[in-house]
N, C-alpha and C positions, 0 to 999 in steps of 0.2 A: 404501523407506519416506521419508520428508523431514520435513524439521524445520526450522522458521520460527519463528523467536527475533524475535522487532520489541522493538527501544527508541524514544525519544527523543519520547512524550508529553507534556503536558503543559498547564497552564495560559496561558494568552497572551490580552492584553489586543487587539481588534479591529484592525483593521490589522498586526499584527505579523505577526511571521513561529516559524516551528517545523522543526524536519528530521523527519524518523521515518525509521527501522532499521529492515530487517529483511533478516538472516543466515542462511540456506538453509542446510543440511549433509546429507551422506545418498547418496541419488540420484539426486542436482542433473542425470546425468544425461542424466537425461527430462525435463529441465522444456524446453518448451517456449515459454515467458510464463512471466514474471509482476505480477505489481498488485498498488494499493489498493483494495480495497474501508472502505465505512462504512458504521452504524447510528447514527440517533438514536433515543434511546427514543422508539417504539411507529410504529417509519418501522422499511421493507424498507431490507435492505441492498444498495447501490446502487454501482454504478460509481464510481469517483475514478482510474483511470489501470491504462494495463496498460504490457507493456513488452516486445518482441517478445527473439526470441533471437538475431534479428541487426539488433535497435536498435530496432525498431519501435512507434514510441509512439503509444498511443489517449487522448483526456480527458471526461473527460463534462463536457458543453456551464458547468455550474454550475464548472469552475476554471479551462477557456482560459483561459490569461493570468494566474495566479494560484497552478498550483502544478505543476511539477516534474519531471513524473518521470527517474529513471538508473541505471545499474547497475552495478558496480562486479564483472568478471566476477576475478580477482583475489581478492577476497576474496569473491567466491560471494555479492551483496547488493548489493540491492534498494535507492534512497533516494524520495524523498517531500514534497523541499522545498515548504512551504506555505510563500508569497506575501499581503500583503492580508487575513486573513488575517479573513472575517466571523463573528457570533455564531450564522451559519446550516452555517456548518461545525463545530457542535458535534459526534462522534461518537465513535462507540469505532470502530479504525479497523482494519483489518485485513486482512495482508501472505497474498497469496495467490498458489501455483506451481500452472501449468496442463501437463499431460503428455500419453504416447499411451503410456507404452513400463514404466507400472507394474502390476499386477495387478490387477485389481477397479475401479480407481477411476480418473480425470484430471484431483482437485479436490486441492488438503490448503490446506490455513489454518492464522493462527498464531495466536496464541491474541489478541492486539487489543492495542489501546496506547487511552488515551482524551484523546481532546482535547478539550480546550473552552476556547471564546472565549468570553470577556468582551465586554459593552457600554459 
């Protein structure tokens, strides 16, 4: 079992910045990759950014150059720094942990944190 607790969402004006955090606990030794996904009303959940256990990162084209994913291994926490936010970034942001050492599943999800960007 892995528990993911997100924090840091909120309301910000267009052009502003926010940082969301995801603290992992439990069977974290099986995590290969962590990431952030988002889901806007009426849309499918989409990838925002991922970071592997080795530190390799991947970003959606829509956020490249504006968002930065990072991790603090000592705190078992992953961060998403979001700069130059746009109204289209408004969504519920979900933390994801992906691994191969758990029984019956490869992914865990956090409860989500709302990010709202006003124009």
